[in-house]
KOLDO-36218 format. One record per residue: residue in three letters; residue number from 1; x, y, z of N, C-alpha, C, CB in turn. Coordinates in nm, 2 decimals, always signed. Glycine has a CB too. Layout:
BEGIN
> residu  num  n.c1  n.c2  n.c3  ca.c1  ca.c2  ca.c3  c.c1  c.c2  c.c3  cb.c1  cb.c2  cb.c3
> ALA  NUM  X  Y  Z  X  Y  Z  X  Y  Z  X  Y  Z
...
//
This chain:
BEGIN
> residu  num  n.c1  n.c2  n.c3  ca.c1  ca.c2  ca.c3  c.c1  c.c2  c.c3  cb.c1  cb.c2  cb.c3
> UNK  1  +0.12  -0.12  +0.02  +0.01  -0.01  -0.02  +0.08  +0.12  +0.00  -0.14  -0.01  +0.08
> UNK  2  +0.06  +0.26  -0.08  +0.16  +0.33  -0.11  +0.12  +0.42  +0.00  +0.17  +0.36  -0.26
> UNK  3  +0.25  +0.48  +0.06  +0.24  +0.59  +0.14  +0.23  +0.74  +0.09  +0.35  +0.57  +0.21
> UNK  4  +0.29  +0.76  +0.01  +0.31  +0.89  -0.06  +0.21  +0.92  -0.14  +0.43  +0.90  -0.13
> UNK  5  +0.13  +1.07  -0.10  -0.02  +1.08  -0.18  +0.01  +1.09  -0.30  -0.13  +1.19  -0.15
> UNK  6  +0.14  +1.11  -0.39  +0.14  +1.10  -0.55  +0.10  +0.96  -0.62  +0.28  +1.15  -0.60
> UNK  7  +0.17  +0.84  -0.50  +0.16  +0.73  -0.52  +0.02  +0.65  -0.54  +0.23  +0.69  -0.44
> UNK  8  -0.07  +0.72  -0.41  -0.21  +0.65  -0.39  -0.28  +0.71  -0.53  -0.29  +0.70  -0.24
> UNK  9  -0.23  +0.85  -0.55  -0.33  +0.91  -0.71  -0.30  +0.80  -0.80  -0.26  +1.07  -0.80
> UNK  10  -0.18  +0.75  -0.81  -0.14  +0.71  -0.93  -0.19  +0.53  -0.94  +0.06  +0.75  -0.95
> UNK  11  -0.20  +0.51  -0.84  -0.31  +0.37  -0.80  -0.44  +0.39  -0.84  -0.33  +0.35  -0.64
> UNK  12  -0.52  +0.49  -0.82  -0.61  +0.50  -0.85  -0.65  +0.54  -1.00  -0.63  +0.55  -0.78
> UNK  13  -0.55  +0.63  -1.05  -0.55  +0.65  -1.18  -0.55  +0.52  -1.25  -0.45  +0.74  -1.21
> UNK  14  -0.45  +0.45  -1.24  -0.44  +0.33  -1.32  -0.54  +0.19  -1.35  -0.31  +0.29  -1.27
> UNK  15  -0.63  +0.21  -1.22  -0.75  +0.13  -1.19  -0.84  +0.15  -1.27  -0.79  +0.13  -1.08
> UNK  16  -0.83  +0.30  -1.28  -0.94  +0.35  -1.39  -0.93  +0.34  -1.54  -0.95  +0.48  -1.39
> UNK  17  -0.80  +0.31  -1.57  -0.75  +0.33  -1.68  -0.75  +0.16  -1.70  -0.61  +0.42  -1.67
> UNK  18  -0.69  +0.11  -1.64  -0.74  -0.11  -1.66  -0.86  -0.12  -1.67  -0.72  -0.24  -1.51
> UNK  19  -0.96  -0.05  -1.61  -1.11  -0.09  -1.63  -1.15  -0.07  -1.73  -1.20  -0.04  -1.55
> UNK  20  -1.11  +0.06  -1.80  -1.17  +0.12  -1.91  -1.12  +0.05  -2.04  -1.14  +0.27  -1.90
> UNK  21  -0.99  -0.01  -2.03  -0.90  -0.11  -2.15  -0.99  -0.20  -2.12  -0.72  -0.17  -2.14
> UNK  22  -1.01  -0.27  -1.98  -1.08  -0.39  -2.02  -1.22  -0.41  -2.06  -1.06  -0.46  -1.93
> UNK  23  -1.29  -0.28  -2.05  -1.39  -0.28  -2.12  -1.40  -0.26  -2.26  -1.44  -0.21  -2.07
> UNK  24  -1.30  -0.20  -2.31  -1.27  -0.19  -2.43  -1.26  -0.31  -2.53  -1.16  -0.13  -2.42
> UNK  25  -1.16  -0.38  -2.44  -1.10  -0.54  -2.52  -1.22  -0.63  -2.50  -0.93  -0.62  -2.44
> UNK  26  -1.32  -0.62  -2.39  -1.44  -0.71  -2.40  -1.56  -0.69  -2.48  -1.48  -0.74  -2.29
> UNK  27  -1.53  -0.55  -2.52  -1.66  -0.51  -2.64  -1.58  -0.56  -2.74  -1.73  -0.33  -2.68
> UNK  28  -1.43  -0.53  -2.80  -1.42  -0.59  -2.93  -1.38  -0.71  -2.91  -1.32  -0.54  -3.01
> UNK  29  -1.42  -0.80  -2.83  -1.39  -0.97  -2.84  -1.53  -1.02  -2.87  -1.34  -1.05  -2.70
> UNK  30  -1.63  -0.92  -2.80  -1.79  -0.97  -2.83  -1.79  -0.94  -2.97  -1.94  -0.88  -2.75
> UNK  31  -1.78  -0.81  -3.00  -1.78  -0.75  -3.20  -1.75  -0.88  -3.24  -1.64  -0.61  -3.29
> UNK  32  -1.61  -0.91  -3.22  -1.54  -1.03  -3.32  -1.62  -1.17  -3.34  -1.38  -1.08  -3.25
> UNK  33  -1.65  -1.19  -3.20  -1.72  -1.34  -3.19  -1.83  -1.34  -3.24  -1.75  -1.40  -3.06
> UNK  34  -1.92  -1.22  -3.24  -2.07  -1.17  -3.29  -2.06  -1.19  -3.48  -2.10  -0.94  -3.24
> UNK  35  -1.93  -1.15  -3.52  -1.89  -1.13  -3.67  -1.87  -1.26  -3.72  -1.78  -1.04  -3.71
> UNK  36  -1.80  -1.34  -3.63  -1.74  -1.45  -3.67  -1.88  -1.58  -3.69  -1.61  -1.49  -3.54
> UNK  37  -1.97  -1.58  -3.60  -2.03  -1.63  -3.58  -2.21  -1.60  -3.73  -2.00  -1.60  -3.44
> UNK  38  -2.19  -1.51  -3.72  -2.26  -1.42  -3.83  -2.21  -1.47  -3.97  -2.21  -1.26  -3.82
> UNK  39  -2.10  -1.47  -4.02  -2.01  -1.52  -4.12  -2.05  -1.68  -4.10  -1.84  -1.49  -4.09
> UNK  40  -2.03  -1.75  -4.04  -2.03  -1.89  -4.05  -2.20  -1.96  -4.05  -1.94  -1.94  -3.93
> UNK  41  -2.27  -1.85  -3.96  -2.41  -1.91  -4.00  -2.46  -1.86  -4.11  -2.52  -1.88  -3.89
> UNK  42  -2.42  -1.76  -4.23  -2.47  -1.71  -4.35  -2.57  -1.61  -4.34  -2.51  -1.80  -4.42
> UNK  43  -2.54  -1.55  -4.21  -2.68  -1.45  -4.19  -2.67  -1.36  -4.28  -2.70  -1.36  -4.04
> UNK  44  -2.82  -1.30  -4.28  -2.83  -1.17  -4.38  -2.77  -1.02  -4.34  -2.97  -1.14  -4.41
> UNK  45  -2.75  -1.02  -4.25  -2.72  -0.88  -4.16  -2.55  -0.92  -4.14  -2.83  -0.86  -3.98
> UNK  46  -2.49  -1.03  -4.22  -2.32  -1.03  -4.20  -2.25  -0.92  -4.20  -2.25  -1.10  -4.31
> UNK  47  -2.30  -0.89  -4.36  -2.19  -0.75  -4.41  -2.18  -0.63  -4.28  -2.28  -0.66  -4.56
> UNK  48  -2.29  -0.62  -4.25  -2.34  -0.48  -4.09  -2.23  -0.54  -3.98  -2.58  -0.48  -3.99
> UNK  49  -2.24  -0.66  -3.95  -2.19  -0.71  -3.85  -2.03  -0.69  -3.85  -2.23  -0.85  -3.84
> UNK  50  -1.99  -0.75  -3.94  -1.85  -0.75  -3.98  -1.78  -0.58  -3.99  -1.86  -0.82  -4.14
> UNK  51  -1.89  -0.50  -4.06  -1.84  -0.37  -4.07  -1.85  -0.32  -3.92  -1.94  -0.28  -4.17
> UNK  52  -1.94  -0.40  -3.83  -1.92  -0.27  -3.68  -1.80  -0.36  -3.61  -2.11  -0.26  -3.53
> UNK  53  -1.77  -0.48  -3.64  -1.60  -0.54  -3.58  -1.49  -0.46  -3.62  -1.55  -0.71  -3.63
> UNK  54  -1.52  -0.44  -3.75  -1.39  -0.34  -3.83  -1.39  -0.25  -3.74  -1.40  -0.27  -4.01
> UNK  55  -1.49  -0.15  -3.71  -1.50  -0.02  -3.65  -1.46  -0.06  -3.52  -1.65  +0.05  -3.66
> UNK  56  -1.47  -0.10  -3.48  -1.46  -0.17  -3.32  -1.28  -0.14  -3.32  -1.54  -0.39  -3.31
> UNK  57  -1.23  -0.26  -3.38  -1.06  -0.29  -3.39  -1.02  -0.17  -3.43  -1.01  -0.40  -3.51
> UNK  58  -1.06  -0.09  -3.49  -1.04  +0.04  -3.53  -1.01  +0.16  -3.44  -1.14  +0.07  -3.60
> UNK  59  -1.11  +0.18  -3.31  -1.15  +0.24  -3.23  -1.02  +0.19  -3.10  -1.31  +0.20  -3.22
> UNK  60  -1.00  +0.06  -3.11  -0.91  -0.01  -3.01  -0.77  +0.03  -3.04  -0.93  -0.16  -3.03
> UNK  61  -0.75  +0.03  -3.17  -0.58  +0.06  -3.24  -0.56  +0.18  -3.18  -0.55  +0.06  -3.42
> UNK  62  -0.69  +0.30  -3.23  -0.70  +0.43  -3.20  -0.66  +0.47  -3.05  -0.84  +0.46  -3.23
> UNK  63  -0.70  +0.36  -2.97  -0.69  +0.42  -2.79  -0.55  +0.36  -2.74  -0.85  +0.34  -2.66
> UNK  64  -0.47  +0.28  -2.85  -0.38  +0.21  -2.78  -0.36  +0.11  -2.75  -0.38  +0.22  -2.71
> UNK  65  -0.49  +0.03  -2.73  -0.51  -0.10  -2.69  -0.46  -0.25  -2.77  -0.65  -0.09  -2.67
> UNK  66  -0.49  -0.20  -2.91  -0.43  -0.29  -2.99  -0.28  -0.24  -3.06  -0.53  -0.34  -3.08
> UNK  67  -0.19  -0.31  -3.12  -0.12  -0.26  -3.20  -0.15  -0.26  -3.38  -0.02  -0.31  -3.14
> UNK  68  -0.08  -0.16  -3.44  -0.20  -0.13  -3.54  -0.16  -0.23  -3.64  -0.20  +0.03  -3.61
> UNK  69  -0.04  -0.33  -3.64  -0.04  -0.44  -3.74  -0.13  -0.57  -3.68  +0.14  -0.48  -3.78
> UNK  70  -0.18  -0.56  -3.56  -0.24  -0.68  -3.51  -0.38  -0.63  -3.54  -0.21  -0.72  -3.33
> UNK  71  -0.41  -0.52  -3.54  -0.58  -0.45  -3.60  -0.54  -0.50  -3.74  -0.62  -0.24  -3.57
> UNK  72  -0.46  -0.45  -3.79  -0.47  -0.48  -3.95  -0.49  -0.63  -3.96  -0.33  -0.43  -4.04
> UNK  73  -0.42  -0.73  -3.93  -0.44  -0.87  -3.92  -0.58  -0.91  -3.94  -0.39  -0.92  -3.81
> UNK  74  -0.62  -0.83  -3.77  -0.75  -0.89  -3.75  -0.88  -0.84  -3.87  -0.79  -0.85  -3.58
> UNK  75  -0.86  -0.69  -3.91  -0.93  -0.64  -3.99  -0.96  -0.76  -4.13  -0.85  -0.50  -4.02
> UNK  76  -0.80  -0.81  -4.19  -0.80  -0.87  -4.28  -0.84  -1.01  -4.26  -0.68  -0.85  -4.33
> UNK  77  -0.85  -1.04  -4.16  -0.89  -1.21  -4.16  -1.02  -1.21  -4.18  -0.87  -1.30  -4.02
> UNK  78  -1.12  -1.13  -4.11  -1.28  -1.04  -4.09  -1.31  -1.08  -4.26  -1.27  -0.81  -4.03
> UNK  79  -1.23  -0.98  -4.31  -1.26  -0.94  -4.45  -1.26  -1.05  -4.54  -1.16  -0.86  -4.50
> UNK  80  -1.11  -1.13  -4.51  -1.12  -1.28  -4.60  -1.22  -1.36  -4.55  -0.98  -1.39  -4.58
> UNK  81  -1.27  -1.40  -4.45  -1.34  -1.46  -4.44  -1.52  -1.43  -4.50  -1.31  -1.47  -4.33
> UNK  82  -1.54  -1.30  -4.48  -1.62  -1.26  -4.53  -1.67  -1.31  -4.72  -1.57  -1.12  -4.49
> UNK  83  -1.53  -1.22  -4.73  -1.54  -1.25  -4.88  -1.57  -1.39  -4.94  -1.42  -1.21  -4.93
> UNK  84  -1.48  -1.47  -4.88  -1.50  -1.62  -4.90  -1.66  -1.68  -4.88  -1.41  -1.70  -4.80
> UNK  85  -1.73  -1.62  -4.80  -1.85  -1.63  -4.78  -1.94  -1.60  -4.86  -1.87  -1.60  -4.70
> UNK  86  -1.91  -1.48  -4.89  -2.02  -1.39  -5.04  -1.99  -1.45  -5.15  -1.99  -1.22  -5.09
> UNK  87  -1.89  -1.51  -5.16  -1.85  -1.57  -5.33  -1.92  -1.73  -5.34  -1.65  -1.58  -5.36
//
């Protein structure tokens, strides 16, 4: 447990940031899973669901939660699977 005032503040700030990052990551994983499920089930709204997932990936990349190459790879994989299912 920190004794110094600034260290106490840092622990509070870090806890808030960790919670926010965890929420964004969880939301991202949910969106990707929904997109995968829509592609697998050949749902009618799969294009919209994939578009939402790609937007969430971009947002996570912008916030610094995902590395830009990781984001690009995830988007590419989603797009590839979508195009295969549309063909």
